[in-house]
Structures are given as C-alpha cells and as structure tokens.
C-alpha positions in Angstrom: -16.3 -24.3 40.3 -13.4 -23.7 37.8 -13.9 -21.4 34.9 -11.3 -20.9 32.2 -10.3 -17.3 31.7 -9.6 -17.9 28.0 -13.0 -19.4 27.0 -14.5 -16.0 26.2 -11.4 -14.9 24.2 -11.2 -18.1 22.3 -14.9 -18.0 21.2 -14.5 -14.3 20.3 -11.4 -15.1 18.2 -13.2 -18.0 16.5 -16.2 -15.9 15.6 -14.0 -13.2 14.2 -12.2 -15.7 12.1 -15.5 -17.2 10.9 -16.7 -13.7 9.9 -13.5 -13.0 8.0 -13.8 -16.4 6.2 -17.4 -15.7 5.3 -16.6 -12.2 3.9 -13.7 -13.7 1.9 -16.1 -16.3 0.4 -18.6 -13.5 -0.4 -15.9 -11.5 -2.2 -14.9 -14.5 -4.3 -18.6 -14.9 -5.3 -18.9 -11.2 -6.1 -15.8 -11.3 -8.3 -17.2 -14.3 -10.2 -20.2 -12.1 -11.1 -18.6 -8.7 -11.6 -16.1 -7.5 -14.2 -12.9 -5.6 -14.1 -13.3 -1.9 -14.9 -10.0 -1.9 -16.8 -10.0 -5.0 -19.1 -13.8 -5.8 -18.7 -13.1 -9.5 -18.0 -15.0 -11.3 -15.3 -13.3 -12.9 -12.3 -11.2 -10.0 -10.9 -11.3 -6.4 -10.1 -9.3 -3.5 -11.5 -6.8 -3.3 -8.6 -5.9 -7.0 -9.3 -5.9 -6.7 -13.1 -2.7 -8.2 -14.6 -3.3 -6.3 -17.8 -3.4 -3.0 -16.0 -0.2 -3.9 -14.0 1.5 -4.8 -17.2 0.5 -1.5 -18.9 1.6 0.5 -15.8 4.9 -1.2 -15.9 5.4 -0.3 -19.6 4.4 3.3 -18.9 6.9 3.6 -16.1 9.6 2.1 -18.3 8.7 4.6 -21.1 8.9 7.6 -18.7 12.3 6.4 -17.4 13.6 6.1 -20.9 12.4 9.5 -21.8 14.1 11.0 -18.8 17.4 9.3 -19.7 17.1 10.3 -23.3 16.4 14.0 -22.3 19.3 14.0 -19.9 21.7 12.5 -22.6 20.5 15.0 -25.3 20.6 18.1 -23.1 23.4 20.5 -24.1 26.3 20.9 -21.7 26.4 24.4 -20.2 
C-alpha cells in the first residue's frame, strides 16, 4: 500500500487555518457588540481607534514643537 507522507501535515495545517478563521470571525462579532475604551463607539477596540491615533499624533507634534521652541529660546552660553 502507498501512504502519502504529507496527508497528516496537510490536515493539520487545514485545521489550524480553520481555527484561526473561526477565531477571527469570533473577534469580529465581539467587536460589533463591544465598545472602544477611548471614544466609546461600537465596532472597534482602543488599540484600533482612529480618534486615539489622531490625538496621539497631535500630542507628539506638540511635544516636538515645544522641544524646538525651547531649543531656539535657550540663551547661548
């Protein structure tokens, strides 16, 4: 009889892919029901929040401007 050496590996890979797909679907459903801890809107989580990313970008720009301003206004020694 002839047995394929890959058959076990292929079924294992398929089952892993199926598990990942099922988990991804569960996460999508969870996101629909839950709300963001940052903006309190449904459909996404804080780490994906566009509002938070925009605010963080503004904060980083402000910090950089403050550093530049303090460097420019520092007295020469």
